[in-house]
C-alpha positions in Angstrom: 4.6 -16.7 -35.6 4.2 -14.8 -32.3 7.4 -13.1 -31.2 8.5 -12.6 -27.6 9.1 -8.9 -28.1 5.5 -8.5 -29.2 4.3 -10.4 -26.1 6.3 -8.0 -23.9 4.7 -5.0 -25.6 1.2 -6.5 -25.2 1.8 -7.2 -21.5 3.0 -3.6 -21.0 -0.1 -2.2 -22.8 -2.3 -4.4 -20.7 -0.6 -3.2 -17.5 -0.5 0.5 -18.3 -3.7 0.8 -20.2 -2.4 2.8 -23.2 0.2 2.8 -26.0 1.9 6.0 -24.8 2.2 4.7 -21.2 3.5 1.3 -22.4 6.1 3.2 -24.6 7.4 5.1 -21.6 7.7 1.9 -19.6 9.5 0.0 -22.4 11.7 3.0 -23.3 10.5 3.2 -26.9 8.2 5.4 -29.0 4.4 5.3 -29.1 4.4 4.5 -32.9 6.7 1.6 -32.3 4.3 0.1 -29.7 1.4 0.6 -32.2 3.4 -1.0 -35.0 4.3 -4.0 -32.9 0.7 -4.5 -31.7 -0.4 -4.5 -35.4 2.2 -7.1 -36.1 1.1 -9.3 -33.2 -2.6 -9.1 -34.2 -1.6 -10.1 -37.7 0.3 -13.1 -36.3 -2.6 -14.0 -34.0 -5.2 -13.5 -36.8 -7.6 -11.6 -34.5 -8.1 -8.4 -32.7 -6.4 -8.3 -29.3 -7.0 -4.7 -28.2 -10.0 -2.3 -28.3 -9.7 1.4 -27.7 -12.2 2.6 -25.1 -11.9 6.4 -24.6 -8.3 7.1 -23.7 -7.5 3.6 -22.6 -7.0 0.2 -24.4 -9.0 -2.8 -23.4 -8.1 -6.4 -24.1 -10.4 -8.6 -26.1 -11.0 -12.2 -24.9 -8.2 -13.3 -27.2 -5.9 -10.6 -25.8 -6.6 -11.7 -22.2 -5.8 -15.3 -23.1 -2.5 -14.2 -24.7 -1.5 -12.0 -21.7 -2.3 -14.9 -19.4 0.1 -17.2 -21.1 2.8 -14.5 -21.8 4.5 -14.6 -18.4 5.2 -18.3 -18.5 6.3 -18.1 -22.1 8.7 -15.2 -21.4 10.1 -16.9 -18.3 10.6 -20.1 -20.3 12.4 -18.2 -23.0 14.7 -16.5 -20.5 15.5 -19.9 -19.0 16.2 -21.4 -22.4 18.5 -18.5 -23.5 20.5 -18.6 -20.3 20.9 -22.4 -20.2 21.9 -22.6 -23.9 24.5 -19.8 -23.4 26.0 -21.7 -20.4 26.1 -25.0 -22.3 27.8 -23.2 -25.3 30.6 -22.3 -22.9 30.1 -18.6 -22.8 30.4 -18.6 -19.0 28.1 -15.6 -18.9 24.8 -15.0 -17.4 22.3 -12.4 -16.3 20.3 -12.5 -13.1 17.5 -10.1 -12.2 17.2 -10.0 -8.4 14.4 -8.4 -6.4 14.8 -7.9 -2.7 13.1 -6.2 0.3 15.1 -3.3 1.7 16.7 -4.9 4.8 17.7 -7.9 2.7 19.3 -5.5 0.2 21.5 -3.9 2.8 22.5 -7.1 4.7 22.4 -10.3 2.6 22.7 -9.0 -0.9 25.9 -7.0 -0.9 28.1 -9.9 0.4 26.5 -12.5 -1.8 26.9 -10.4 -5.0 30.5 -9.5 -4.2 31.4 -13.2 -3.7 29.4 -14.1 -6.9 31.3 -11.5 -8.9 34.6 -12.9 -7.6 33.7 -16.5 -8.5 31.8 -15.7 -11.8 33.0 -12.3 -13.1 31.0 -12.8 -16.3 27.7 -13.0 -14.5 25.7 -9.7 -14.3 23.2 -9.2 -11.6 20.7 -6.3 -11.5 18.8 -5.4 -8.3 15.5 -3.6 -7.6 13.6 -3.4 -4.4 10.1 -4.6 -3.6 8.4 -6.0 -0.5 6.5 -9.3 -0.7 3.9 -10.0 -2.0 4.8 -7.6 -4.8 8.3 -9.1 -5.3 6.7 -12.6 -5.6 4.3 -11.2 -8.2 7.2 -9.8 -10.2 8.8 -13.3 -10.2 5.6 -14.9 -11.4 5.1 -12.2 -14.1 8.5 -12.9 -15.5 10.0 -9.6 -14.5 12.8 -11.0 -12.3 14.7 -14.3 -11.9 15.0 -14.4 -8.1 12.9 -12.8 -5.4 14.2 -12.4 -1.9 11.1 -12.6 0.3 9.9 -13.3 3.9 6.8 -14.6 5.6 5.6 -15.0 9.2 4.5 -18.5 10.0 3.8 -21.2 7.4 1.2 -19.9 4.9 0.0 -23.1 3.3 0.2 -23.2 -0.5 1.5 -19.6 -0.8 4.6 -20.6 -2.8 3.8 -24.1 -3.9 4.4 -23.2 -7.6 7.9 -21.8 -6.8 11.3 -23.2 -5.9 11.9 -22.1 -2.3 15.5 -21.8 -1.0 15.4 -21.2 2.8 18.1 -18.7 3.9 17.6 -17.8 7.6 15.2 -17.1 10.4 15.0 -13.5 11.3 13.9 -12.6 14.8 11.9 -9.4 15.5 13.5 -6.9 17.9 11.9 -4.3 20.1 13.0 -0.7 19.5 12.6 1.7 22.4 13.7 5.3 23.0 16.9 5.4 25.2 15.0 7.0 28.0 12.2 4.5 28.0 11.4 2.7 31.3 12.2 -0.7 29.7 15.2 0.4 27.6 17.7 -1.3 29.9 15.7 -4.5 30.3 17.2 -7.8 29.1 14.0 -8.5 27.2 10.5 -7.1 26.9 7.1 -8.7 26.3 4.6 -7.2 23.8 2.1 -6.9 26.6 4.3 -4.6 28.5 4.0 -2.1 25.6 0.2 -2.2 25.4 -0.2 1.5 26.4 2.6 2.8 24.1 2.3 4.8 20.9 3.5 2.5 18.1 5.5 3.1 14.9 4.8 0.4 12.3 6.8 -0.7 9.3 5.9 -2.3 6.0 2.3 -3.5 5.4 3.2 -7.2 6.0 5.1 -6.4 9.1 2.3 -4.1 10.2 -0.2 -6.9 9.9 2.0 -9.2 11.9 2.4 -6.6 14.6 -1.4 -6.2 14.9 -1.8 -10.0 15.1 0.8 -10.4 17.8 -0.6 -7.5 19.9 -4.1 -8.9 19.6 -2.8 -12.3 20.8 -1.4 -10.4 23.8 -4.8 -8.9 24.5 -4.6 -5.4 23.1 -4.9 -3.4 19.9 -1.8 -1.3 19.2 -2.3 2.4 18.8 -0.3 3.0 15.6 0.4 6.8 15.4 3.0 6.5 12.6 3.5 4.0 9.7 6.3 4.0 7.2 8.0 1.5 4.9 11.4 3.2 5.6 13.3 1.5 8.4 15.6 4.5 9.1 12.5 6.6 9.4 11.1 4.2 12.0 14.3 4.3 14.0 14.4 8.1 13.7 10.9 8.4 15.1 11.7 6.0 18.0 14.9 7.8 18.7 13.0 11.1 18.9 10.8 9.5 21.6 7.7 9.5 19.5 6.9 5.8 20.1 8.1 2.2 20.2 8.4 -0.3 17.3 9.2 -4.0 16.6 11.5 -4.5 13.7 13.2 -7.5 12.1 16.8 -8.0 13.3 18.1 -7.6 9.7 16.6 -4.1 9.6 18.2 -3.1 12.9 21.5 -4.5 11.7 21.3 -2.4 8.5 20.8 0.9 10.2 22.6 2.1 13.4 19.8 3.4 15.6 20.5 6.9 17.1 18.7 7.6 20.4 17.0 4.2 20.3 17.8 0.9 22.2 17.2 -2.6 20.7 15.7 -5.0 23.2 14.8 -8.7 22.5 11.1 -9.4 22.5 9.7 -12.4 24.4 8.2 -14.7 23.4 10.3 -14.8 20.2 8.6 -13.5 17.0 10.3 -14.8 13.9 10.0 -14.5 10.1 11.4 -16.9 7.5 13.8 -15.3 4.9 13.8 -17.2 1.6 15.0 -16.9 -2.0 12.4 -17.8 -4.6 12.6 -18.6 -8.2 10.6 -20.4 -10.9 11.3 -24.2 -11.6 12.6 -23.5 -15.1 14.9 -20.7 -13.9 16.3 -22.8 -11.1 18.1 -24.9 -13.7 19.8 -21.8 -15.2 23.5 -21.9 -14.0 23.7 -18.1 -13.2 20.5 -18.3 -11.2 21.6 -21.5 -9.4 25.0 -19.9 -8.5 23.3 -16.8 -7.2 20.9 -18.9 -5.0 23.9 -20.8 -3.7 25.8 -17.7 -2.8 22.8 -16.1 -1.1 22.5 -19.3 1.1 26.2 -19.3 1.9 26.1 -15.6 2.9 23.0 -16.1 5.1 24.7 -19.0 6.9 27.6 -16.8 8.1 
């Protein structure tokens, strides 16, 4: 019989490429990883890993098992949580992944309200930008992914349960002494000759697309995933930026002025989960609370 713990170890070895690296990721010893892999190969009745130099390579059977592991582990998590709720334990565990501006604006209020209503529910939080956060969900490493997208990308999330939360407008960020800092709004075209400071990779791509639609290619002199760093660079007069409103709300800009951008550029903020996990009471309660917090 193939055990879930063995599947988790196999997936870690596949991801990291070695027993020692997998042991560090899983928080156990290298001999323990080796022992569990031997047990898994005995259960499977075939070789799953081949050592090539310092790394481990999956056999065809190993690749097939890893391919099925994520769905199996997600299904087991869903089963365990649902059975616990049915048994009246009134407890649950939710692993949440969020992008930084969501972590500082939507998540705190939602989790505080969830704890008040369901004190037995434990929620863990790690940060990742989409598409990495969505990959973590599909790989079985989280239960809910807070994500965003610009425009409707057909088929991008068709295999997931999508809970719309809000529409987040992008805001121009200009140095206080900028010629347009006091304007009621600004168009992207008016900033064609400026030095630009870009944010996360997905936001960066959106910025380039919007500027190209306005007839110019932005001169990006600085790029950082850290929103406070973007605001600090703008505040120091080193360039201009366009940031999501949630990001501007999460950090008080010093030396920078927020100005609405016309025409409006928006991104959709959603909470994502797997169909099996959507039926788990603790996950469903967290999704509901995120939606209520976003609506305020």
